[in-house]
N, C-alpha and C positions, 0 to 999 in steps of 0.2 A: 513868168508868173509862178511856175512850179518851183523854180529855184528860190524865188523870194519867199514862198510859203514854207519851204524847208528851212530857210534861214530863220524865219520868225517862229516856227513851231517844230523844233527838232524832236525826233522820236527816239526813245531809248528802248529798243527791242529787248534788251537784256532784263530791264525792269519788269516788263510785261511777262516775260518768260518766267522770272522768279516768282512773281505773284501767282501765276498759274500753277507753278509747281507746289507752292505752299498750300493752295486750296485743295489740290488733289492728293496731298500726302496723307496716307491712311494713318489712323491713330495707332500709337505704339502700345505695347502690352502693359506699360506702366499706367496708362490713363484709363484702363478698363479694370473694374473691380470684379474679381472672380470669387465665388463663394468658397469659404474655408472648409476644408474637409479634414476628417480625423481618421487615423488608422484604427484598426481594431485594438491594437495595443494601447493607443492613447485613450480610447473609450473605456477600456477595462480599468485603466489607471484612474480615470476621473470617477467612475462608479465606485471603485474601491476606496478612494479618498473620501467620498461623500458618506459611504457606509461607515467608515471609521469615525468620522465626525459625529454622526448620529449615535453610534454605539458609545462614544465617549460621553455624550450628554446624558445618555440613559444610565451609564454606570456611575455617574457622578453622585447620584443619590440612591443608588440601588442598595447599598449596605446601610440599612436604617440603624442597626446596632452601633456601627462605627460612628455614624453621625451623632447618635444619642450620647455616646461616650465622649465625643469631642465637645458637645454642648456642656455636659457635666463637668468636664475638665476645665472648660472656659469659665463656668460659674464658680468653681472652686478657686481658680486663680484670681478671679475678680474679687471674691470674698477675702482672700488672703491679702490682696492689694489694699482693699478698703481697711482691713484690720491693721495693716502695717502703717497706714496713714493716721490711725486713731492714736489718741493719747493713752496713757496707761489707765487713767480713770474711765475713759470711754470704753476701753476694752473690758475692763472689769464690770462695768455697768451692763454691757451687752451680754456678757457671759452669764451674769446673774439673772437677767431677764429671761434668757433662754432656759436656765435651770428651773426658775419659778414656773414658767409656762409648762414645761415638761412634767414637773411634779404635780401641778394642778390637774393636768389631763389624766395622769395616772391615778390620782386620788379619786377623781370623778368616776373613772372606769371601775375601780375597785368598789366604790360605794354603790354603784348601780348593780354590780354582781352580788354584793352582800345583801342588798335589799330584795333582790329577786329570790335569792336563796331563802331569806327569812320568810317572805310571803308564802313560798311554796311549802316550807316546813310547817308553818302555822296552819295552812289549809289542810295539809295531810293529817295533822293532829286533830283538827276540828272534825274532819270527816270520820275519823276513827271514834272519837268521843260521841259524836252525834249518832252514829250507827249503834253504839252500845246503849244509848239512851232511848232507842226506838223512835228516833225522829224521822219523819217522812219528808220527802222533798228537800233533801239536804242542800241543794243549790239555793233554793229560796231561803232556807234557814241561814245560810252563810251570808246572804245579802242583808237580811234583817239584823244580823249580829255584827255587821261590819264596823259600827262605831265602837262596840265593846272589844272587838278583836284588835283594834289599834292599841289597846293597853296591854296586850299579850306580849311577853318577852321570851327571849331564849337565853338560858344561863350559860356559864362558861363550859359546862359539860355538853352543851348542845341540846338540852332538854327544853321543851316548850312549857312555859309556866303561865297559867291563867286561863287555859282553855276550859278546864272543868267548871270554873265559876261562870263562864260565859254560857255553857250548855245548861247549867242549873238555872240561870236567869231566864233562858229561853223557855225551859219547861214550865217555870212558874208564871211567867208573864204572857206566854203565848202557848197555852196548852193545846191549841188546835194543830200545832206542829207534830204532836205525838200521833203515831199511827193508830188509827181506831181499830179495835177488835171487831170482828164480824159478829153481829147479834144473831141469836137464834130466832128462827121464824116463829110467829105466834101460833099457838095451838088452836085447834078447832074448838069452838065453844068458849073461848076465852073472852075476857072483857072487850067490849066494843072499842076499836081503835088501839088495842094493845100491840105494841111493837111497830105500829105504823107511823105514829106521830110522836117522836121523842122530844122534839123541840131543839135538837142538836143540829147546828148548821154544818154544811159540808166543809171540807178542808179548803177547797178553792174559794168559797165565799169568805171564810175567815181570813185567808191570806189577802184577799182584796181589801177587807176592812182594815187589816193591819197596815 
């Protein structure tokens, strides 16, 4: 019986032995992941590289003047390229339009300065003439005479012409502008109401009516 069993089910002891050896084989060093470590030298190098990259980014736009110069140079080259692509007539037209615009701006600036100088000179002449004519409240008188002052001119010698006639017209048409002389107080025993009710309005009232 035993011999028959061995014949039917032969046993391979080597196979069982190999299986047992494979199961008990400890893992090799290659199958275990160990954490990567850095030396101090490697860490210093990594930090230095990162600092250098950040410094390069910062220095890229640090020099604003240099960047502005590059932009100006680029715009000049662009304009030159556009000009080179223009025809002769287009270049002439562009140059002419630039000259006209520049001339108009200059003329406007000069005209504004001349008008400011003219108004200042006329006002000074008016103040001098009004003071000589004993006109009070010169600022109010200047406003009242603004329409007539528009006709005043300045000759080639720089003299103001026409202010005297404006002052004369003010004195004749608006006598309340003349400074009033102080009246003497009434004497005792004089006529009733003498010196108290003259019927002359105050300067402020006459200015309001004007």
